[in-house]
N, C-alpha and C positions, 0 to 999 in steps of 0.2 A: 456338501455340494456335490452333485453328480457331475460326471465328466462333460455332459452336453449343456448343463445349466450355465447361465451367465452369472459370474460372481458378483457379489455385492462388494463395493469398493469404498474405502474411507481414505480421503486425501487430507493429510494434516499439513496446514500451511496454505493459505489462499492468496499468495502474493503474485509476483511477476511470472513465476513458473507454475506454482501450485494451482492457481485458478484456471489458466489455459489448459493445463494437464487434466484437471477435473472435468472441464467442459468437453474436451476431446474424448475422454473416456465415456462420458455420458452420451455423447453423440453416437457412439458405437452401440448404444442400447443398454449398457450396464447401469445399474442403480448406484449413484454416487452420493455419499455423505461427505461434505466438506467441513473442515474444522479450522477456525481461526480464533486467536485470542482477543481480537478486537471486535466488540459488539457491532460497531457501525459498519464494519466490513461484512459481517454476517447479515445484517439487516439489508444492506445494499444488494447483496447477491440474491437473497430471498425475494426481493422485489423484481428480480430479473435484470438488474443493472450491474454495472462494473465500477470499480474504484481505481482502475489503472487504465492507461492508454495503450491499446494494442489493436492493430488492424483486424477488423471483422470479429473481434471478441465480443462486442456488445450484442450483436445479433445472435451469435451462437449461445451465449449465456441466457439470453432472453428465451430462446427456443427450448433449451433443455430444461430450464426451470418451469416453463409453462407446460411442458410434457410430463413434469413430475419426476424427471430423471436426475436432477441435481437439487439438493437442498443443503443449507449450511447451518452450523451451530457453533457454540464455543466449547462443546464437549465431544470427545471421541465416542463413536457408536460401534457396536459389534459389526463385523464385516468378514468377508472371506479374504480380501486383499487390502493391505494397508500400505499407502504410499506416503512417505514422509518427505516434504519439500519445504523445510524451514531454513532460516538464515544460518550461515556459518561465518561470522565475521572474524577478524583478527585483532589482536590487541594493538592499540595506538600508543603504547608506552615505550616503543622502540624495540621491544622484543619480537614483535610480529607473531606472537604465539597464537595459534588458531583456537577459536572458542567453539567447542562442540556442545556447549551446554543446552542449546535449543534442540539439538538432535536428541540428546539423552532425555530431556524433559518430554519431548514428543513420544519417544519410545516407551518411557515409563507410563504415560497415559494409555498407550496402545496395549501395554502388557496387562493392564487391568481387565481388558475385555477379550484377550486372546483365547482361542479354543483350538483344539486339535484340528490340524488340516489347514490352518491359516498361513498366509504368506505375508511377510513384511519386506518392503522394498524401500531402501533409502535412495533418494534422488539428489539430495543436497550435496553440493560440491564439498568434499571432505578430505582431510589429511589421511594418509595411508594408515590403516588399521581401525578406522572409525567404525566400520560395519561390525568388526569383531568386538569392539568395545560396547557397541549397542547390544550385540548378542549377549555379552557377559552381564550387562545390566539387567536385561530381560530375564536371563537365567536366575539371577539373584532374587528377582522379584517374583518369579513364577517357578519355584522348585518342583512344582507338580508337572511341568512340561519338559519333555526331553528336547534339548537344543542341538542343532546341527554342529558337528565338530566337537561336541562335548559328551556325546553318548555313543554307546554301541548300538548297532542296529539302526532302524529307521527313526529319525527324529519326529517329534509331534508337529513342528512348524518348519517353514522354510524361510530363510533370510538371505537377501541379495542386495547388491548395489548396482544401480543403473542410472548414471548421470545423464542429464539432458545435454543436447548440443544445439542450441537455438540462438537465433539472431533476433533481438528486439525489432519489432516491425514485421517480422515474418514467423512469429512463434507458432501459430496454428499450422501453417504449411510445413514447418520444419519438424514439429513434434510428430507429424504423420509420416513424412517422407525421408527424414534423415536416418542413417544407420545408427544402431544402438549397441553399446557394449554392456553386456549383462554379466555381472560377476557374482557368483554364488559363494556362500560359505563352503558349500560342497557342490559337486556337479549336479546332484539331485535338486538342490536349491535353485541353481541356475536354470535347470530345465523347467521348473515350476514357474519361475518368473518369465521365462521365454514364452510359455504358453499364454500367459496373461498379456504380454506386450504384442504378441502376434494378432490379438483381437482388434487392435487399432493402429498398429504401426505398419506402414507399407515398405519402409526401408529394411535393409538387411540387419538382423539381430544376431550378434556374435556372442557366444557364451565363453566365459573365462572365470577366473577366481576373483573374489571380491577385492583383494589387495591390488591386483593388476588393473582392474577396472577403475579403482580409486586413483591410482597413479596415472592412468591414461588420461583421465579428465584434467588432472593438474598439468601434465605434459603438453596437452593441446594448447592450453592457455599460456603456459610459460614459453612455448615456441613462438606464439604470436607476440608476446611481450618482448622477446629478444629481437625479433625482426622490426617491431615498431621502434625499439630503442636505437637501432641502427639508423633509421630514417630521422628520428628526433636528434640524434647526435650529429648527423649530417647537416641538419638545418641550423644547428648552433655553429658548426664549423663554417657553413656558408655565410651566416651573419658576420662572423669574425673576419671573413675574407671579402665581404661585400659582394657576394654572389647570389644569384637567384636560385634558390634550392629547387624550385619547381622545374626550372629549365634544366638543371643538372640531372634531376631524377628522370625527367622525360627523355633526355638524350641517353642516359645510362641504360634505361629500360629497353632501348632499341637493340641491345645485345640479346641474342636468343636465349641466353641462360641467366639473365639478370632480371629480377622482378622486385625492385625496391618499393616498399610500401609508402603510404602518404604520411608525412609528419603532421603533428598537431600540437596543441598546448600541453600535452601530457597523455596519460592513459587513465580512463575511468571505467566505471561499471563494477559490478560485484565480482566479475570473473577475472579478467586479465589483470586488473590492478590488485587482486587479492590472492589468487591461486598460486602464483609463483612463490609467495612467502610460505605457503604450506610445505613446498619442497625444500626451501632453504631452512626452515625450522626443523624439518625431519632429518636433513643431512647437511648441517651448516658448513662442514669442512670440505664437502665435495661439490659445492654448488657456487663457485665464484662467478661464473658467467651469468647465471640467473640472477644472483644478487646484484651484480653490476648493472644489468639491464634495468632492474627495478630502480636503482639509483639514478640512472640516466633519465628514465621517464619521469620520475618524481622531480628531478632537477630541472627538467624542461619547463615545469610549471613556474618555477622561480625565475627562469630566464625570460619567459613570456611576461611575467609581472614587471621585471626590470625594464624590458623594452617598451612596455605600455606606459610605465612611469616616465620614461625618457620622452616619449611622444607627448604626454600630457604636460610635462614640465617645459617643453619647447613651445607649447601653446597654452599659456597660463589662463587665458580667459575663455577657452573653448569648453563647451559642454561635451560630455563623453557618453557614447552609446556602446554598451557591452552587448554584443549580439550572441545570445544563447547561454543557457546554463546546463542543459542536459549533457550526458556523457557521450552521446552520439546523435546523429541527425534524426529528426522527425519522430522523436519519442519524448515522453515526459519523465523519464528516469534520470534522477540527479545523483544516484549513488556513486560515491568516490569520484565525482566529476571534476576534472581540472578546470573546466570553464567556470564552474561554481566558485572554486577557490580564487581564481583570478579576479572575477567580478566582485566577490565579497571583499577582497583585499583593497581593490580600487575604491569601493564604496566607503569603506572605513576611512580611507585616506582623503578622498575628494568629496565625500558627502553628496550634497544636492546637485553637484555638477554631473553626477553619474545617473544615466537612465539605462535600465536593463530591459532588453527585449527577449522575452521567452514566451512564445505563443502557445506552448503546450502545458502551461501551469496557470492556475487562476490567481495566484499571489506569490510574492517572493518568499523564500525560506526565512526561518527565524533569524539567521545571522545578519540579515539586512535591516532588521528592526532597529530604529534609532539612528541609522546612518544618514537618513535624508534621501537616499537613492529612490528613484521612481521606477515603476513597472509600466512600460508603455508598449505600443505596437510599433511596427517597423516604419509606418508612415510618419508617426509623431517623431520618432528618432531621426528620420531623415530631414524633417522640417526644423528640429530644434538643435541638433548636435552637429558639430563640425569635426569631431573625432569619432571614427567608427572602428571598434576593435572586434574583429570577427573571431569568435571562439567556438562556434558550432556551425556545421555546414547544413543547416536546415534549408529545405527547398525554397522556402519563401525568401530567404536571404539571397540565394543564388539568382532569384528572378529579378533583383533590382538592376535596372539598366545603367550603363555607364553615365548617361547624362544626369542621373539623379545623385551620383556620388563622385563625379569627376573632380569636384572642388573640395572634397572632403580629405581630411588627414586619416589615412587608413592603415591599420596594422592587421593584416589578414593572416591569421595563424593556420587557416585551412586551405588556402590557395583557391578560393571560390571565385575571385575576381582577378584573373590574370591580366586583364586589360587596364587595371587601375594605375593611374599615374602615381609616382612615388612622391610623397610629401613628408616623409618621416626621417629621423636621423638614422644614418647607417649603423651606428653603434649605440648601445645603451649608455647613458651618462652614469657617472658614479652617484648612486642614490642610497638613501637609508635602506637597511636590509629588508628585502621583500618578505611579506607575510606577517 
């Protein structure tokens, strides 16, 4: 590839980050080949359609597909730049060990088509040293290529780490405008990745080493998790003292140097609920605060379940509406969602009495099968249910006026209805263990 030519790009993983990234790159004029393991996802994208909910993404994907700038398949194709955006979950066995197998599998597929001069960029949120482990795996598979950091002189390929910093609902805007940390295995690798990102990123791109970039991404989300934990713990304390946490936070935030976040039913999403564990797993003896914050936010889910159970037990004949399953407002993403866990627990316990309102998904997730719980719209819930448990602050829920809910028994975990009269027990009653 000559210096002025547009590189051909292969994006591996076409999920919540990979597909918007591929579309934004294609919009800049680069030819993009997207890869996903799910054939239905590939077929959907090749029709110019999308399989996820994201503002303005449908029109962008349709446009770049029609222009021939984006196509998808289940196999990696040769390219000049490879962007890996696959999941990095953690173990649910209590160890919280990070799983980078998807990253290594994607890199192994990329290794098969690598050529001299190519650049490989990992965007998946990853524990520190993952980029180096990916490099080592590629080196073992392709001994014919000189790898950065493992050879004397100029390496044959460049390898870098560049995490996204985006907010669901604003992904396209933030992929373009947010600053980026670009960490290279070597400074030369970082410069090559920088030249790629400057083709479509308007934000400031700062180069560093790969390990620092990996840690930066984890620190950003751990910082947010710790601050949310303070708000969630404050809400539990306020419940114990029969205080209005929303009033306390509003007054405290009038201090010029205080900015307490908004509490909720826990913390969800693939980033904030997951990334802090990568730090804890990497330095278990040095991260007591981060570990405690994770415990507080996970514990808030069970506190919410207990309070919801208390409200239901106090109104044994009432039907129950659980408002929202997504991990944040106005999106369809249910990953690690505390709302989903609360609603599923109540559905297993109270069956047909439970009606779930989630306007951003076509049907309830598998864990609701056989519970008898229904999937209804907000108007049906208001007509049929006397108990309203607010779990997500979707705009459509905020729009419900007081006259339609004044007589309802409401447990508002998001503080969207501050004018709601109180009809619930001040304290959770002693119930069987939540979950």
